[in-house]
C-alpha positions in Angstrom: -57.1 91.2 177.0 -54.2 89.0 177.9 -56.6 86.5 179.4 -59.4 86.7 176.9 -58.8 83.3 175.2 -56.6 81.4 177.6 -57.6 80.7 181.1 -54.1 79.8 182.2 -52.6 83.2 181.1 -52.2 85.7 183.8 -51.8 89.3 182.7 -49.5 91.7 184.5 -49.6 95.3 183.5 -46.4 96.8 182.2 -46.4 98.8 185.4 -46.1 96.5 188.4 -49.4 96.9 190.0 -48.5 94.6 192.9 -46.5 97.5 194.3 -49.7 99.5 195.0 -51.1 96.5 196.8 -47.9 96.4 198.9 -48.4 100.0 199.9 -52.0 99.3 200.9 -51.3 96.2 202.9 -47.8 96.8 204.2 -45.2 94.1 204.5 -43.6 93.0 207.7 -39.9 92.1 207.9 -39.0 88.5 207.4 -35.9 86.5 208.4 -33.0 86.1 205.9 -33.3 83.0 203.9 -30.6 81.0 202.1 -31.1 79.9 198.5 -32.4 76.3 198.2 -29.8 73.6 198.0 -29.2 72.6 194.4 -29.4 69.0 193.3 -28.6 68.2 189.7 -28.8 71.9 188.9 -32.3 72.3 190.4 -33.4 73.5 193.8 -34.1 70.7 196.2 -37.6 71.5 197.2 -40.6 69.9 198.7 -43.1 68.6 196.1 -45.6 71.2 197.2 -43.3 73.9 195.9 -43.7 72.7 192.3 -47.5 72.6 192.4 -49.2 75.5 190.5 -50.9 78.1 192.5 -50.3 76.3 195.8 -50.2 78.4 198.9 -47.7 78.1 201.7 -48.7 75.6 204.4 -47.2 77.8 207.1 -43.9 76.0 207.2 -42.1 79.0 205.9 -43.0 82.7 205.3 -45.1 83.2 202.2 -42.4 85.6 200.8 -39.6 83.1 201.1 -41.8 80.2 199.9 -42.7 82.2 196.8 -39.1 83.1 196.1 -38.2 79.4 196.4 -40.9 78.5 193.9 -39.7 81.2 191.5 -36.1 80.0 191.7 -37.3 76.5 191.1 -39.1 77.3 187.9 -36.2 79.6 186.8 -33.8 76.7 187.2 -36.1 74.5 185.1 -36.1 77.2 182.4 -32.3 77.5 182.4 -32.0 73.7 182.0 -34.5 73.8 179.1 -32.6 76.7 177.5 -29.4 74.7 177.7 -31.0 71.8 175.8 -32.6 74.0 173.2 -36.1 73.3 174.5 -37.3 76.8 173.9 -41.1 76.4 174.5 -40.4 74.5 177.8 -37.9 77.2 178.8 -40.4 80.0 178.0 -43.2 78.4 180.0 -41.0 78.0 183.1 -39.6 81.5 182.9 -43.1 82.9 182.6 -44.2 80.8 185.6 -41.3 82.2 187.6 -42.2 85.8 186.7 -45.9 85.2 187.5 -44.9 84.1 191.0 -42.6 87.2 191.4 -45.4 89.5 190.3 -47.5 88.4 193.3 -44.8 88.9 195.9 -45.0 91.7 198.4 -41.5 93.1 199.0 -40.4 96.1 201.0 -37.0 97.7 201.6 -36.8 96.5 205.2 -37.0 92.8 204.2 -33.5 92.0 205.6 -31.9 91.0 202.3 -35.0 89.8 200.5 -34.9 92.7 198.1 -31.4 91.7 197.0 -32.5 88.1 196.4 -35.6 89.2 194.5 -33.9 91.7 192.2 -31.0 89.4 191.4 -33.4 86.6 190.5 -35.5 89.0 188.3 -32.4 90.2 186.4 -31.3 86.6 185.8 -34.8 85.7 184.5 -35.0 88.8 182.3 -31.7 87.9 180.6 -32.5 84.3 180.0 -36.1 84.9 179.0 -35.0 87.4 176.3 -32.6 84.8 174.9 -35.4 82.2 174.8 -37.8 84.6 173.0 -35.2 85.7 170.4 -34.2 82.1 169.8 -37.8 81.2 169.0 -38.1 84.2 166.7 -40.9 85.6 168.9 -38.8 88.7 169.5 -36.3 90.7 167.6 -33.2 91.6 169.4 -34.1 95.3 169.9 -37.6 94.6 171.4 -38.5 95.5 175.0 -39.5 92.0 175.9 -41.4 92.9 179.0 -41.5 96.6 179.8 -43.0 96.1 183.2 -39.7 94.6 184.2 -38.1 98.0 183.9 -39.8 99.0 187.1 -39.2 96.0 189.3 -35.9 97.5 190.3 -37.7 100.4 191.8 -39.1 98.4 194.8 -38.8 100.6 197.9 -40.4 101.0 201.3 -43.8 102.5 200.8 -44.1 103.9 204.3 -44.6 107.6 204.5 -44.7 108.1 200.7 -48.0 110.0 200.9 -46.6 112.3 203.6 -43.7 113.1 201.3 -46.0 114.7 198.7 -47.6 118.1 198.9 -51.4 118.4 199.6 -51.7 119.7 196.0 -50.1 116.6 194.5 -52.7 114.2 196.1 -55.7 116.6 195.8 -58.9 115.9 193.9 -58.5 117.0 190.3 -60.3 120.3 189.5 -61.3 122.2 186.3 -60.6 119.3 184.1 -63.2 117.6 181.8 -63.0 113.8 181.4 -64.7 111.7 178.8 -64.2 108.5 180.9 -65.8 108.1 184.3 -63.0 109.2 186.7 -63.5 108.7 190.5 -61.2 109.9 193.2 -61.4 107.4 196.0 -58.5 106.0 198.2 -57.5 103.4 195.6 -57.2 106.0 192.9 -55.3 108.3 195.2 -52.9 105.5 196.1 -52.3 104.9 192.4 -51.6 108.5 192.0 -49.0 108.4 194.8 -47.4 105.4 193.2 -47.0 107.1 189.8 -45.5 110.2 191.5 -43.0 108.3 193.6 -41.9 104.7 192.9 -43.1 104.7 189.3 -42.1 108.2 188.6 -38.9 107.6 186.6 -40.6 105.4 184.0 -43.9 107.2 184.0 -42.0 110.4 182.9 -40.7 108.4 179.9 -44.2 107.0 179.1 -45.7 110.5 179.2 -43.0 111.9 177.0 -43.3 109.0 174.5 -47.1 109.5 174.4 -46.5 112.5 172.3 -45.4 110.4 169.3 -48.7 108.4 169.1 -51.4 110.4 170.9 -52.7 112.5 168.0 -52.7 109.5 165.6 -54.5 107.2 168.1 -56.9 109.9 169.1 -58.1 110.4 165.5 -58.8 106.6 165.3 -60.6 106.5 168.6 -62.8 109.4 167.5 -63.7 107.5 164.4 -65.2 104.7 166.6 -67.2 107.3 168.6 -65.4 106.2 171.8 -64.4 108.3 174.8 -61.2 110.2 173.9 -59.6 109.5 177.3 -59.1 105.9 176.2 -56.0 107.3 174.4 -54.3 107.2 177.9 -54.8 103.4 178.3 -51.4 102.6 176.7 -49.7 104.5 179.5 -50.4 101.6 181.8 -50.4 98.9 179.1 -47.1 99.4 177.4 -45.8 102.9 178.2 -46.7 103.6 174.5 -43.9 101.2 173.4 -45.1 99.4 170.2 -42.4 96.7 170.7 -43.3 95.9 174.3 -43.8 92.2 175.1 -45.1 90.9 178.4 -44.5 87.5 179.9 -48.2 86.9 179.5 -47.3 86.8 175.7 -49.1 90.1 175.0 -47.5 92.4 172.5 -47.7 96.0 171.2 -48.8 99.3 172.5 -52.3 97.9 173.4 -50.9 94.5 174.6 -52.9 91.9 172.6 -52.3 88.2 173.0 -52.3 86.4 169.7 -55.7 84.9 169.9 -57.6 88.1 170.7 -55.4 90.0 168.2 -56.5 87.6 165.4 -60.1 88.0 166.4 -59.8 91.7 165.7 -57.7 91.4 162.5 -54.1 91.4 163.8 -52.0 88.8 162.0 -48.6 87.6 162.9 -46.0 85.2 161.6 -42.2 84.9 161.5 -41.9 88.1 159.4 -44.3 90.5 161.0 -46.5 91.0 164.0 -49.4 93.4 163.5 -50.0 93.6 167.3 -47.0 95.9 167.1 -48.4 98.1 164.4 -49.5 101.3 166.2 -52.2 102.0 163.6 -53.8 98.5 163.1 -53.6 97.6 166.8 -55.3 100.9 167.7 -58.2 100.0 165.4 -58.3 96.5 167.0 -58.3 97.9 170.5 -61.2 100.3 169.6 -63.2 97.4 168.3 -62.5 95.3 171.3 -63.2 98.0 173.8 -66.4 99.0 172.0 -67.5 95.3 172.2 -66.7 95.2 175.9 -68.6 98.3 176.7 -71.7 97.2 174.8 -71.5 93.9 176.6 -71.3 95.3 180.2 -72.7 98.8 179.8 -70.1 100.1 182.2 -66.6 101.4 181.5 -65.1 100.2 184.7 -66.2 96.6 184.0 -65.1 97.0 180.3 -61.6 98.0 181.4 -61.4 95.3 183.9 -62.4 92.8 181.2 -59.8 94.2 178.9 -57.3 93.3 181.6 -58.4 89.9 182.7 -61.0 88.7 180.2 -64.7 89.2 179.7 -65.5 85.7 180.9 -63.9 86.3 184.2 -65.8 89.5 184.9 -69.0 87.9 183.7 -68.6 85.1 186.2 -67.5 87.3 189.1 -70.3 89.8 188.7 -72.8 86.9 188.7 -71.2 85.0 191.6 -70.7 88.1 193.7 -74.1 89.6 192.8 -72.8 93.0 192.0 -71.9 95.0 188.8 -70.2 97.7 190.9 -66.5 97.4 190.1 -65.4 98.9 193.4 -67.3 96.2 195.3 -65.9 93.2 193.3 -63.1 91.0 194.7 -60.8 90.2 191.8 -57.2 89.4 191.1 -55.0 92.1 192.6 -53.8 93.1 189.1 -57.3 93.7 187.9 -58.4 95.5 191.1 -55.5 97.9 190.7 -55.8 98.2 186.9 -58.9 100.5 186.8 -57.7 102.9 189.5 -54.3 103.1 187.9 -55.8 104.0 184.6 -57.7 106.8 186.3 -54.6 108.0 188.0 -52.6 108.0 184.8 -55.4 109.9 183.0 -55.6 112.5 185.9 -51.8 113.2 185.6 -51.7 113.2 181.8 -54.5 115.8 181.6 -52.9 118.1 184.3 -49.2 117.3 184.4 -48.2 120.5 186.2 -50.5 120.1 189.1 -49.2 116.6 189.8 -45.5 117.2 189.6 -44.8 116.4 185.9 -44.6 120.0 184.5 -41.1 119.4 183.2 -42.2 116.5 180.9 -42.0 117.5 177.2 -43.9 115.4 174.8 -42.0 113.9 171.9 -42.8 115.1 168.4 -45.9 113.4 166.8 -44.9 110.6 164.5 -45.4 111.5 160.8 -45.0 109.3 157.7 -45.9 108.4 154.1 -47.2 105.0 153.1 -45.9 103.2 150.0 -46.7 99.7 148.6 -44.0 97.1 148.2 -44.3 94.1 145.9 -40.9 92.4 146.6 -38.8 91.4 149.5 -36.6 94.4 150.4 -33.9 94.9 153.0 -34.7 97.8 155.4 -31.1 98.9 155.6 -30.8 99.1 151.8 -34.0 101.1 151.7 -32.7 103.5 154.3 -29.4 103.9 152.4 -31.1 104.5 149.1 -33.3 107.2 150.6 -30.5 108.7 152.7 -32.6 108.3 155.9 -31.9 106.7 159.2 -32.4 102.9 159.5 -33.5 103.4 163.1 -36.2 105.8 162.0 -37.4 103.3 159.4 -37.6 100.6 162.0 -39.5 102.9 164.4 -42.1 103.6 161.7 -42.5 99.9 161.1 -42.3 98.2 164.5 -44.5 95.3 163.1 -41.5 94.0 161.1 -39.8 91.3 163.1 -36.9 91.0 160.7 -34.8 93.4 158.6 -36.8 92.7 155.5 -40.4 93.2 154.2 -42.5 90.1 154.4 -42.2 87.6 151.5 -45.4 86.5 149.7 -47.2 89.7 150.7 -48.2 91.7 147.6 -48.9 95.4 148.1 -47.3 95.4 151.5 -47.8 98.8 153.1 -44.4 100.2 154.3 -44.2 103.5 156.2 -41.5 106.0 155.3 -40.6 109.3 156.9 -42.8 112.1 155.6 -41.7 113.4 152.2 -39.9 110.2 151.1 -42.5 108.5 149.0 -41.7 110.2 145.7 -37.9 109.4 146.0 -38.8 105.8 147.0 -40.8 105.4 143.7 -37.7 106.6 141.8 -35.2 104.2 143.4 -37.6 101.3 143.9 -36.3 99.2 140.9 -32.7 99.8 141.8 -33.1 98.3 145.3 -32.5 94.5 144.9 -34.9 91.8 145.8 -33.7 89.9 148.9 -33.8 86.2 149.7 -35.6 85.4 152.9 -33.8 83.5 155.7 -35.6 80.4 156.9 -34.7 78.3 159.9 -34.2 74.7 160.8 -33.6 73.1 164.2 -30.7 70.7 164.2 -30.4 68.1 167.0 -26.7 67.4 167.5 -25.6 63.8 166.9 -22.7 62.1 168.6 -19.3 63.2 167.2 -20.7 66.4 165.5 -18.9 69.7 165.8 -20.0 73.3 165.0 -17.7 73.2 162.0 -19.2 70.0 160.6 -22.7 71.2 161.1 -21.9 74.5 159.4 -20.4 72.7 156.5 -23.4 70.4 156.2 -25.8 73.3 155.9 -23.5 75.5 153.9 -23.7 78.4 156.3 -21.0 80.2 158.3 -19.7 78.9 161.6 -19.9 82.5 163.1 -23.6 82.8 162.1 -24.5 79.6 163.9 -22.5 80.6 167.0 -24.0 84.1 167.0 -27.6 83.0 166.6 -27.3 80.4 169.3 -25.3 82.7 171.6 -22.4 80.4 172.0 -18.7 80.7 171.1 -17.2 79.4 167.9 -15.1 77.0 170.0 -17.9 76.0 172.4 -18.3 72.3 173.0 -21.7 70.9 171.9 -23.2 67.7 173.1 -25.4 65.0 171.5 -29.1 65.8 171.9 -28.5 69.6 172.0 -30.7 71.7 169.7 -29.2 74.4 167.5 -31.0 77.0 165.3 -29.6 77.0 161.7 -30.2 79.9 159.3 -30.9 78.8 155.7 -31.4 81.0 152.7 -34.5 80.2 150.7 -36.2 82.1 147.9 -38.8 84.6 148.9 -41.5 82.4 147.3 -40.8 79.9 150.1 -40.7 80.4 153.8 -43.5 83.0 153.8 -44.9 81.7 157.0 -41.5 81.8 158.8 -39.4 79.3 160.6 -39.8 75.6 159.7 -38.3 72.9 161.8 -36.7 69.6 161.1 -38.3 66.7 162.9 -35.6 64.4 161.7 -32.2 64.2 163.3 -31.3 61.7 160.7 -31.4 63.7 157.5 -31.9 67.3 158.6 -34.8 67.8 156.1 -36.9 70.8 156.5 -40.7 70.5 156.4 -42.6 72.6 153.9 -44.8 75.3 155.3 -47.2 76.1 152.6 -46.4 75.0 149.0 -45.5 71.3 148.7 -44.5 68.6 151.1 -42.5 65.5 150.4 -44.0 62.5 152.1 -41.8 60.6 154.6 -41.8 57.0 155.9 -44.6 56.6 158.4 -46.6 59.5 157.1 -50.4 59.2 156.6 -52.8 61.8 155.3 -54.1 62.3 158.8 -50.6 62.9 160.2 -49.8 65.4 157.5 -53.1 67.2 157.9 -52.6 67.5 161.6 -49.0 68.7 161.1 -50.0 71.5 158.8 -53.3 72.4 160.6 -55.6 71.4 157.8 -58.0 68.5 157.1 -57.7 65.2 155.2 -60.5 66.3 152.9 -58.6 69.5 152.1 -55.5 67.4 151.3 -57.5 65.0 149.1 -59.1 67.8 147.2 -55.9 69.7 146.7 -54.1 66.6 145.4 -57.0 64.9 143.5 -56.8 61.9 145.7 -59.7 59.5 145.4 -61.2 56.9 147.8 -62.2 57.0 151.4 -58.7 56.6 152.8 -56.1 56.9 150.0 -52.5 55.9 150.8 -49.5 58.1 150.3 -45.9 56.8 149.9 -42.5 58.1 150.8 -41.3 60.5 148.1 -44.8 61.6 147.0 -45.1 65.4 146.8 -48.4 66.9 148.2 -49.8 70.3 147.9 -50.5 71.7 151.4 -51.9 74.9 152.7 -50.5 76.4 155.9 -53.8 78.2 156.3 -55.8 75.0 156.8 -59.5 75.9 156.3 -58.9 79.6 156.5 -60.3 80.1 153.0 -63.7 79.1 154.5 -65.9 81.6 156.3 -64.7 83.1 159.5 -66.9 82.7 162.6 -66.6 83.5 166.3 -67.8 80.7 168.6 -68.7 81.6 172.1 -67.9 78.6 174.4 -70.9 77.3 176.2 -71.1 75.3 179.4 -70.1 71.6 178.9 -68.3 72.2 175.5 -64.8 70.9 174.8 -62.4 71.6 172.0 -63.3 68.2 170.6 -67.0 68.8 170.5 -66.5 72.3 169.0 -64.2 70.8 166.3 -66.7 68.2 165.5 -69.5 70.8 165.2 -67.5 72.8 162.6 -66.0 69.8 160.8 -62.4 70.8 161.7 -59.7 69.6 164.0 -58.7 70.4 167.6 -55.2 71.3 166.2 -56.8 73.9 163.9 -58.7 75.5 166.7 -55.7 75.6 168.9 -53.6 77.2 166.1 -56.2 79.7 165.1 -56.6 80.9 168.7 -53.0 80.4 169.9 -54.0 77.9 172.5 -51.3 75.9 174.2 -51.7 72.1 174.6 -52.6 72.7 178.2 -54.8 75.6 177.5 -58.3 75.4 179.0 -61.5 76.9 177.6 -64.3 78.1 179.8 -67.8 79.3 179.1 -67.7 82.8 177.6 -64.4 82.4 175.8 -64.6 83.5 172.1 -62.9 81.2 169.6 -62.1 82.1 166.0 -63.3 79.4 163.7 -62.8 78.9 159.9 -65.5 76.6 158.6 -68.0 76.2 155.8 -70.5 74.8 158.3 
């Protein structure tokens, strides 16, 4: 599902499937290779290195070529991080990890392992910082659980011989509700989970106990095969806070656009992709749609991994609907057999060497409704419960408070706490929500002068930007600044200053003060709405009414979302512009509704969420 709405997003399972391919194909030793010479902080590389998806021309081994490319993009990300260019940094780090995910590495690579693992650890650290700085991730999140297992790269030779015949045998006396085959690809996946992936798979099996019963009940409600409950084993390891570099989040690993199609909303305050109840409902709806579309569970799962459009095109081009005959991206080819192997083990742990794994206690909770902004630590203290337990029950909350402007917000409490919560509700104070501005440093400014200007603590700015209080800052550098706003404001999260001159913060929802150079079209585009909507909301007459600096306009951060919701299936020859024109909206709206990057492509078969009265 990571690919379903964006052609340029490549999904990698939280378990590094490329390792299985390495076992199948083998990997011959390569010569040691020195790191590229740095020039102005960047690797000095041939232009071909920087081209996306370019293959080696034979001038150097593929492995070393790929590592050079990964190091190049990592260096670009570091430079962007230094300048506070978070989106640019994120894009480069994700490109570097995409390259690493395709590399075949073995223990006898004469030092390549060390280079690979060192680079991966460096990327992991800087990538986490970038995501937290953007507010995409909270500090405690597992930003990319699949990275946990990269450190387990070993030589795959003779792994199968090290297992007993029983541990690689065909499963017996077990009933499956999903089609389970036992061919060589499934067997090799089984070997992988019992050896290289064993350490983490033990954790995933154990953690499954928390959510299995709850998810199984939801799956049954959709009349779907019960064995689908094992899919999160290879998606997230049953970690609701997992976040992959393909920008997928939650136990079921939705990207934003697909999540929104199935009712999962996200903003600065909460991300419903991480909600283990709502995301399970969404996954069931999406899997049901995929199965009805293809009539085959193997193809449905492959589509869940790489996108329905991709599978539709490949079955047509390759003239087969047999998954085992299709030539697909390595991750997708390994995804289905890995699911089968995970299911085989989960249903017969003892036979396959996991008898010692004890499942964690099933999660249990009460649900209460909250109508004010409340701090989770104060709630926990008032109820005499663990703050960590409260956070675990509400992984969708990205901050330490309940979302502002969200009446009747459903908060989960440990079982038996609902009555006490009702008693102490009024005594728990209403919090103010923290909003954010991006400040571009001007010549002569210091951290102290910036802190004084915004009326916030120097330590807070230093901590959020992960710098020291006495760090030197330079002109042009971007800093994130926390600003306290009332809960009636900032409901949609961080707002950013586009002016280095006056540090004003743009409104997100509510009202907006017109600036010099603004036009209705620019304001509409900025807030993802239309000129007509602005004119109607502000009683502006005429074909092209003018606005002047200082005017205050009512704006809606939701654009046309009050209109009817539609799903548009992209057809051959269509562009975002032609689709926007068809629905009387803007390209900016469509990009925002579907989380499409500026460079994001659409292809026939993609499903776009549209809000329009047409």
